[in-house]
N, C-alpha and C positions, 0 to 999 in steps of 0.2 A: 232188033224184033221189039214189039212193046209185049210185057210180061207183067197183067196187073199181079198187084198185090195187095191180096185182104186183111182185114184185121179190126177184132174189136167183137169177136161174138164171143161167149161162156153161156152160163147155166143162169136161169134168171126163174122166177116164179111168174104164174099168168100174174098179170094186171103189172109188169112192172116194165122197163123201157132198157133200152142198151140204143150205144152209136156205132156204127160200123164205118169203118172206113176202106179207102180203096185208093192205090198210089198206080197210078197207068204214067209209066215215064218212055219217055222215047217220040213222043208223039206231040202233034200240037193241038196239046188237050183242049185248049177253048173254042177247036172248029168241031168237038167232036158231040154226036149225041149219044151220050151215054146213058146205061140204067145198071138198076140191082135185078138180078135172074135170083131163084130160088129151085131147090131142089129139095124134096121131103122124099122120104123112104117109098119107093116103088113105083115114083108119080117122075114122068119127065121131067126137065127144068123148064121152069116155066116165070118171065118178066115181071116184076111186082113196082116199079118205079121206073121213070124214063125222066132224063134231065137233058131237054133239047139245046142246042149250042147259042138259040137266041131269046133263052130263058124258059120257057113253056114247060111245064110238067105235068104227066100225067101217072097215075095210079091204078093198079089193078082193084077190080071190087073189094076185093078178100083184106084189102088193107086201105083203101082210101080213108081218111079221115085218121088215121092213126100212124101211117108214116110216113116222114118227109125227106125227099132227097135233095139234098145243095151240092155245091160243087165250089174248088178254089179252084179256078184257072191257074194263078198264079205257082200254086203247090201240086200242079196237075194229079187233087185230090178230090174223089168222091164220096160222098158221105148217106146214109143212111138213117135217120133216128128214128127210132121205132119206139112207139108208146102204146101203151095198153095191151101187153103183150097175149099172146093167146098159145094156149097145147097146138094149135093148128100152122102156127106161127116157125116149129120146130122142124129145123132144116142147116143144108148147107147152102151159105151166100157168096153170088160171085159176084160182080163185077164185070162189065164189057161195054162194047158201043150199042147203041141199040140194032146195029146191023150184023155184029155178032162178029166183027172184023179181026178180033183177037185170039189169040190163044188164048184160051181158060186158063188161071191161074187158080193155085190152088183150093181158094175161097175161103170162108169162114162159119164153123158150126155154131149155130144159136141151139137151144136146147132150153123151153119153156115145160118147166113143170116143178108142180109142188111139193 
């Protein structure tokens, strides 16, 4: 069974940058439509970025222009580069397929605070 493993979170000041990684072994990664999700305190998990298997990407309005999703299919790895971070970006970040086909991983925590 595929179990995503997220990493790269941490504490960053407003305006700073982070790059998250997610390794999803046990699947033909290049065929998957992958996504990053974010869960903030008291809120439901929501998608923030999607990487379709044919190359197109999508972003939620809240991160458009600041986040960039990318992938390395040879390494079964999904990335999320986050620039100009804001306090409202604070939360736990997870990767999964667009269809949420995998069990949820542990996530990686991002805290944006001065």
